[in-house]
C-alpha positions in Angstrom: -18.3 -10.3 -10.9 -15.1 -11.3 -9.0 -13.5 -13.1 -6.0 -9.9 -12.4 -5.5 -8.3 -14.5 -2.9 -5.1 -13.1 -1.6 -2.9 -15.6 0.1 -0.1 -14.4 2.5 3.4 -15.0 1.2 5.2 -13.5 4.5 5.5 -14.1 7.8 2.6 -12.4 9.9 5.0 -9.7 11.3 5.4 -8.3 8.0 1.3 -8.5 7.6 1.1 -6.2 10.4 3.7 -3.7 9.1 2.1 -3.2 5.6 -1.8 -3.6 7.0 -2.2 -0.4 8.1 -1.6 1.4 4.4 -3.6 -1.8 2.7 -6.4 -0.8 4.7 -6.1 3.1 3.8 -6.1 1.4 0.0 -8.7 -0.7 0.9 -10.8 2.2 2.0 -10.3 4.1 -1.1 -11.3 1.4 -3.5 -14.4 1.1 -1.7 -14.6 4.8 -2.3 -14.1 4.4 -5.9 -16.9 1.6 -6.3 -14.2 -1.2 -6.9 -15.1 -3.6 -4.2 -18.7 -4.5 -2.7 -17.4 -7.0 0.0 -13.8 -7.7 2.0 -12.7 -9.9 5.0 -10.2 -12.3 6.3 -9.5 -15.4 5.8 -9.8 -17.7 8.2 -7.7 -19.3 9.7 -5.5 -15.6 8.8 -3.5 -16.7 5.8 -5.1 -14.1 3.9 -8.1 -12.4 2.9 -10.9 -12.3 -0.1 -12.7 -9.6 -2.0 -15.2 -9.0 -4.3 -15.8 -7.0 -6.9 -18.0 -5.9 -9.6 -16.2 -3.7 -11.1 -14.9 -4.0 -14.8 -11.8 -6.3 -15.0 -9.3 -3.4 -16.3 -10.4 -0.9 -13.2 -10.2 -3.9 -11.2 -6.7 -5.0 -12.1 -5.3 -1.2 -11.9 -6.8 -1.2 -8.1 -5.1 -4.5 -7.2 -2.0 -3.1 -9.1 -2.5 -0.4 -6.3 -2.5 -2.3 -3.0 0.4 -2.3 -0.8 0.7 -6.0 -0.6 0.5 -6.4 -4.3 3.1 -3.8 -4.4 5.3 -5.2 -1.4 5.0 -8.7 -2.3 3.0 -9.4 0.8 0.1 -11.6 -0.8 -0.1 -13.8 -4.0 -3.3 -12.7 -5.5 -6.0 -15.1 -7.4 -9.0 -13.3 -9.4 -11.7 -15.7 -10.5 -14.6 -14.2 -12.2 -17.8 -15.8 -12.2 -21.7 -15.1 -13.2 -23.9 -14.2 -10.4 -27.7 -16.0 -11.5 -29.1 -16.8 -8.0 -29.0 -15.1 -5.3 -30.9 -15.0 -1.7 -33.5 -12.4 -0.9 -32.5 -8.9 -0.4 -29.3 -9.5 -2.5 -30.6 -9.0 -5.9 -28.4 -6.3 -6.4 -25.7 -8.6 -6.8 -26.8 -10.3 -10.0 -25.3 -10.2 -13.2 -27.5 -8.3 -16.0 
């Protein structure tokens, strides 16, 4: 499983300009099964994505993100093994 941390590199008005294209890309990636969770950081300095896709699929999807293509955000991909979850989240466990 992967956590992707996005950190904005540009002023908020530039983030806002690219946000509609990013949201469209994000929905397509959800539809393709690449992501399970997405949300903004608080304070609003970027976002976080949770993925259980294979690394090649994840990297291919991230390369199409308008935030990546246009240099809006820096991306850090962290892999982890989910071996314990709260009741009701068993679908997140790695096999």
